[in-house]
C-alpha positions as CSV (number, residue, x, y, z in Angstrom):
1,M,149.8,116.5,106.0
2,M,151.1,118.9,108.9
3,A,153.8,117.7,111.3
4,R,153.0,116.5,114.3
5,R,152.1,119.2,116.9
6,P,155.0,119.2,119.4
7,V,154.5,119.3,123.2
8,S,157.3,119.6,125.5
9,Q,158.2,117.0,128.0
10,A,156.4,119.4,130.5
11,A,152.7,118.1,131.9
12,I,150.3,117.7,128.8
13,K,147.8,120.7,129.4
14,T,144.3,118.8,129.4
15,A,140.7,119.9,129.1
16,I,138.2,117.1,130.1
17,I,134.8,117.8,128.2
18,G,131.7,116.4,130.2
19,F,132.1,115.4,134.0
20,G,129.3,112.8,134.3
21,V,130.2,109.0,134.8
22,S,133.0,109.5,132.0
23,G,134.4,112.4,132.8
24,G,134.1,112.0,136.7
25,V,134.6,108.5,137.1
26,F,137.2,107.4,134.5
27,H,139.0,110.4,132.9
28,G,139.4,112.8,135.6
29,P,140.8,110.2,138.3
30,L,142.9,108.4,135.8
31,I,144.4,111.8,134.4
32,G,144.8,113.3,137.7
33,A,147.0,110.5,139.1
34,N,149.4,110.7,135.9
35,P,152.1,113.5,136.7
36,S,152.3,113.6,132.5
37,Y,149.2,115.5,132.5
38,S,147.6,119.0,134.1
39,V,144.0,119.5,134.0
40,E,143.9,122.6,132.8
41,A,139.6,122.8,132.2
42,V,136.8,120.9,133.0
43,V,133.5,121.7,130.6
44,T,130.1,120.9,132.4
45,G,126.6,122.6,132.6
46,S,125.8,120.8,135.9
47,P,126.2,123.0,138.8
48,V,126.8,119.9,141.2
49,R,129.5,118.3,138.7
50,A,131.1,121.7,138.4
51,A,131.5,121.8,142.3
52,A,132.8,118.3,142.0
53,A,135.4,119.1,139.4
54,R,136.4,122.3,141.1
55,R,137.0,120.1,144.4
56,R,139.4,117.8,142.3
57,F,140.8,120.3,140.1
58,P,141.0,123.5,142.0
59,A,143.3,125.4,139.7
60,A,141.5,124.5,136.5
61,F,138.9,126.6,134.7
62,I,135.5,125.3,135.0
63,V,133.1,126.3,132.1
64,P,129.8,125.7,131.0
65,D,130.0,124.6,127.9
66,F,132.2,123.8,124.8
67,A,131.8,126.9,122.9
68,A,132.8,128.8,126.1
69,L,136.1,126.5,126.3
70,L,137.0,127.5,122.5
71,E,136.6,131.3,123.4
72,L,139.1,130.9,126.0
73,V,141.6,129.0,123.9
74,D,141.0,131.2,120.6
75,D,141.7,134.6,122.8
76,G,144.9,133.0,124.4
77,T,143.5,132.9,128.0
78,L,143.8,128.8,127.9
79,E,146.8,127.0,126.5
80,L,145.9,123.4,125.7
81,D,147.7,120.6,124.4
82,L,144.8,117.7,124.5
83,V,140.9,117.6,125.0
84,V,139.1,114.6,126.2
85,L,135.7,114.2,124.8
86,G,133.5,112.6,127.6
87,T,130.1,113.6,125.9
88,P,127.3,111.9,124.1
89,P,128.5,110.3,120.8
90,A,126.3,112.8,118.8
91,L,128.8,115.6,119.9
92,H,132.0,113.9,119.2
93,R,132.3,114.8,115.5
94,E,131.6,118.4,116.0
95,Q,133.9,118.7,118.9
96,A,136.7,116.5,117.8
97,L,136.7,118.7,114.4
98,A,136.8,121.9,116.2
99,A,139.8,120.8,118.5
100,V,141.7,119.3,115.8
101,E,141.3,122.6,113.8
102,R,143.2,124.1,116.6
103,G,146.3,121.7,116.4
104,L,144.9,119.7,119.7
105,H,145.3,115.9,120.5
106,V,142.0,114.3,121.0
107,V,140.9,111.6,123.3
108,V,137.3,110.4,122.1
109,D,135.2,108.2,124.4
110,K,133.4,105.3,123.2
111,P,130.9,104.8,121.4
112,F,133.4,106.5,118.8
113,A,130.5,107.9,116.8
114,P,127.0,107.3,115.8
115,S,127.9,106.8,112.1
116,V,130.9,105.6,110.2
117,E,130.9,108.8,108.2
118,D,131.4,110.9,111.6
119,A,134.2,108.7,112.6
120,E,135.8,108.8,109.3
121,A,135.8,112.6,109.0
122,M,137.6,112.5,113.0
123,V,140.3,109.9,111.5
124,D,141.0,112.0,108.5
125,A,141.2,115.6,110.0
126,A,143.5,114.3,112.6
127,R,145.5,112.7,110.2
128,A,145.6,115.8,107.9
129,A,146.4,118.1,110.9
130,G,149.1,116.0,112.3
131,V,147.6,115.5,115.7
132,L,146.9,112.4,117.8
133,L,143.3,111.0,117.8
134,T,142.6,108.0,120.0
135,V,139.3,106.2,121.4
136,F,138.9,105.5,125.0
137,Q,138.4,101.5,124.9
138,N,139.5,101.2,128.6
139,R,138.4,97.5,128.8
140,R,141.2,96.4,126.9
141,W,142.7,96.6,130.2
142,D,140.1,94.7,132.4
143,G,142.0,92.1,134.4
144,D,139.5,89.3,133.4
145,F,140.0,90.1,129.7
146,L,143.9,90.5,130.2
147,T,143.8,87.1,131.7
148,V,142.0,85.7,128.6
149,A,144.4,87.3,126.1
150,E,147.4,85.7,127.9
151,L,145.5,82.2,127.9
152,V,144.8,82.6,124.2
153,R,148.6,83.8,123.3
154,S,150.1,81.0,125.7
155,G,148.4,78.3,123.9
156,R,146.8,76.7,126.9
157,L,143.4,76.6,125.7
158,G,145.0,74.9,122.1
159,E,143.2,76.0,119.3
160,V,140.2,78.4,120.3
161,R,136.9,77.5,119.0
162,T,134.1,79.6,120.6
163,F,134.6,82.8,122.7
164,E,131.4,83.8,124.8
165,S,131.5,87.3,126.3
166,R,128.8,88.8,128.8
167,F,128.2,92.3,130.0
168,E,124.7,92.3,132.0
169,W,123.4,93.9,134.8
170,W,119.8,94.7,136.3
171,R,119.1,98.5,135.4
172,P,115.2,98.5,134.9
173,G,115.1,102.0,135.7
174,G,117.9,102.7,132.9
175,F,120.8,104.6,133.3
176,G,119.5,108.0,134.3
177,N,121.2,109.7,131.4
178,W,121.0,110.6,127.5
179,R,121.2,106.9,127.0
180,D,117.8,106.1,128.0
181,D,115.8,107.9,125.3
182,A,118.5,108.4,122.6
183,G,118.0,106.5,119.3
184,V,120.2,104.3,117.1
185,D,120.9,107.3,115.0
186,D,122.1,109.3,118.1
187,G,124.4,106.4,119.5
188,G,121.8,104.8,121.6
189,G,121.5,101.4,122.5
190,L,123.4,98.7,124.5
191,L,124.9,97.2,121.1
192,I,126.7,100.4,120.1
193,D,127.2,101.1,123.9
194,L,128.5,97.9,125.8
195,G,129.3,96.5,122.0
196,S,131.8,98.8,121.5
197,H,133.7,97.0,124.1
198,L,132.8,93.5,123.5
199,I,133.2,93.8,119.9
200,D,136.5,95.6,120.2
201,Q,137.8,92.7,122.6
202,A,136.7,90.1,120.3
203,L,138.7,91.9,117.5
204,Q,141.4,92.0,119.5
205,L,141.7,88.5,120.3
206,F,140.6,86.7,117.1
207,G,141.1,89.4,114.1
208,P,138.7,90.5,111.3
209,V,135.1,89.3,111.0
210,A,134.0,87.4,108.0
211,E,130.2,87.4,109.1
212,A,128.0,89.0,111.7
213,R,124.6,88.5,112.7
214,A,122.3,90.2,116.0
215,E,119.4,89.8,118.1
216,L,118.1,93.6,119.2
217,R,115.3,93.9,121.7
218,R,113.9,96.5,123.8
219,H,111.7,95.7,126.6
220,S,110.9,99.2,128.0
221,D,108.2,101.7,126.7
222,G,109.7,104.9,124.9
223,G,111.9,105.6,121.9
224,G,115.0,104.6,122.9
225,A,117.0,101.9,121.2
226,D,117.9,98.2,122.0
227,E,118.5,97.3,125.7
228,D,119.1,93.4,125.2
229,S,120.9,92.4,122.4
230,F,123.2,89.4,121.2
231,A,125.6,89.6,118.4
232,E,127.5,86.7,116.7
233,L,130.6,87.2,114.9
234,R,132.5,84.5,112.8
235,H,136.0,85.7,112.3
236,E,138.4,85.0,109.4
237,S,140.2,82.9,111.8
238,G,137.4,80.3,112.2
239,V,136.5,81.6,115.9
240,V,133.0,82.2,116.4
241,S,132.4,85.3,119.2
242,R,129.2,84.8,120.6
243,L,128.3,88.5,122.7
244,W,125.6,89.3,125.1
245,M,124.6,92.9,126.2
246,N,122.0,93.4,128.7
247,G,120.8,96.3,130.9
248,V,117.8,94.4,132.2
249,A,119.1,91.1,133.6
250,P,117.9,90.2,137.0
251,A,120.4,87.0,136.6
252,V,123.8,87.1,134.6
253,G,125.5,84.6,132.9
254,P,129.4,84.2,133.0
255,R,131.8,87.2,131.8
256,F,133.8,84.8,129.9
257,H,133.3,81.2,128.6
258,V,136.0,80.2,126.1
259,L,136.5,76.8,124.5
260,G,139.5,75.6,122.7
261,S,140.9,72.4,121.6
262,R,142.6,71.7,125.1
263,A,140.7,73.4,127.8
264,G,138.1,75.9,128.5
265,F,138.0,79.1,130.4
266,T,135.3,80.5,132.7
267,S,135.0,83.7,134.7
268,W,132.2,85.4,136.7
269,G,131.7,89.0,137.5
270,L,132.6,92.3,136.1
271,D,136.0,94.2,136.5
272,G,136.1,96.1,139.7
273,Q,137.9,99.2,138.5
274,E,134.8,101.3,137.7
275,P,133.5,100.9,141.1
276,A,136.7,101.4,142.8
277,L,137.1,104.7,140.9
278,A,133.7,105.7,141.5
279,A,134.4,105.2,145.4
280,G,137.6,107.4,145.0
281,A,140.3,105.0,144.7
282,D,143.5,106.3,143.6
283,P,144.8,104.6,140.5
284,S,148.4,105.6,141.2
285,K,148.7,103.6,144.3
286,A,149.9,100.1,144.6
287,G,147.3,97.5,144.4
288,Y,145.1,99.2,142.4
289,G,143.2,96.9,139.8
290,A,143.6,93.9,141.9
291,V,140.6,91.3,141.9
292,P,138.7,91.3,144.7
293,S,137.6,88.0,146.3
294,R,134.6,86.8,144.0
295,E,133.5,83.6,142.6
296,P,136.6,81.8,140.8
297,A,137.6,82.0,137.3
298,R,138.2,78.3,136.2
299,L,140.3,76.5,133.6
300,S,139.2,72.9,132.7
301,D,140.5,70.1,130.5
302,G,137.6,68.1,130.3
303,A,138.9,65.8,133.1
304,S,139.6,68.0,135.9
305,S,139.4,72.0,136.6
306,F,141.2,74.6,138.9
307,D,141.1,78.2,140.0
308,V,142.9,80.8,137.8
309,G,144.0,83.9,139.3
310,L,143.1,86.8,137.4
311,L,145.6,89.5,136.2
312,Q,145.4,92.8,137.7
313,G,143.5,95.5,135.6
314,D,145.0,98.6,134.4
315,Y,143.1,101.5,133.2
316,P,145.9,103.8,134.0
317,A,147.9,102.1,131.1
318,F,145.8,104.4,128.6
319,Y,147.1,107.5,129.7
320,R,150.6,106.1,130.3
321,L,150.5,105.1,126.6
322,L,149.1,108.3,125.3
323,A,151.8,110.4,127.3
324,D,154.4,108.4,125.4
325,A,152.8,108.9,122.1
326,V,152.8,112.7,122.6
327,H,156.1,113.2,124.1
328,R,158.0,110.5,122.3
329,A,156.2,109.5,119.0
330,G,155.0,106.2,120.5
331,P,151.8,104.3,119.3
332,V,148.6,105.6,120.5
333,P,147.1,103.5,123.1
334,V,144.0,102.5,120.6
335,D,144.2,103.1,116.8
336,P,141.2,104.9,115.9
337,T,141.1,102.7,112.7
338,G,140.4,99.8,115.0
339,A,137.5,101.6,116.7
340,L,136.1,102.6,113.2
341,E,136.3,98.8,112.3
342,T,134.0,98.0,115.4
343,L,131.8,100.8,114.5
344,R,131.4,99.6,110.9
345,I,130.5,95.9,112.3
346,I,127.7,97.8,114.6
347,R,126.3,99.9,111.8
348,H,126.1,96.6,109.7
349,L,124.3,94.9,112.4
350,H,122.1,97.8,113.0
351,A,121.1,98.1,109.4
352,S,120.3,94.3,108.9
353,T,118.5,93.8,112.2
354,P,115.3,95.3,113.3
355,I,115.0,96.2,117.1
356,R,112.1,94.2,118.4
357,S,109.8,95.9,121.0
358,L,108.6,93.6,123.4
359,A,107.2,96.2,125.9
360,H,103.3,95.4,125.0
361,I,103.6,91.8,124.3
């Protein structure tokens, strides 16, 4: 195994690949607000997104495709330390391996990859090259999830028996991007998209899974994958996780509903960091990630209940931890082997569960 590619304490020279929701809403603002990084290049083939990238990062190279970026790296025009892949999952393996071959660290957006084999190839290549590979599982830093994790760790719920988690919205017209038509083999469907978050959260809280089952449905016409999904996981710890992912829900259920031997916790609504970033919030400012007024989260003991203040969300933690890993050999923010285990569960569910098309029923 090669020694880890050294990076000085100077800013980590970074290229963001893709500048849609992933690159433009999440990675761009989070990296741009962190002085440990310098955005040297943005890759996008969209003139509109290229203009947005140029406004945000006026000193960066704005290039139309990944091949053009590699040419700049290979001829010495552009020096990089890190590439961030905010591209569709079908491209992740090829792009990650190309970056690793050049001695660059890699952030891969979720879904990690369409297949377990693709993910394993990336993990093995990064390990052999001595570079860092991590997966952007940003919802480990949702304020409501941080609150649930603290309640579990503190024992206030007692012995947790069931964990229910929902990520639902009303988008009958779809995402308006590649996700609408992508099949399962290309990383399409809510089980792999939102499920990458919800399954990851369940594993973080309750550990390995012994058994898993799913129900996968599609209501729209077209060749896309599941858009209304349910997964049930039985953890080796004995906890049962029930997870809902739905893009066509005109009314939504609670975000979290957790029952233990002493108390239960229920919260509503989605973490507000994504819409805040999309609206231009500065993640370096005080108060970023604070939960706005909404339906209360409640802790109940069977006889009484009271409101629980949610912890502040912290997506910037991902890039703080990554900078520490690059500069001081700390752990990466998300171990890719954990993301690989999440993908193994998803692919098992895909292999054992047909997608029911209800469009004409």
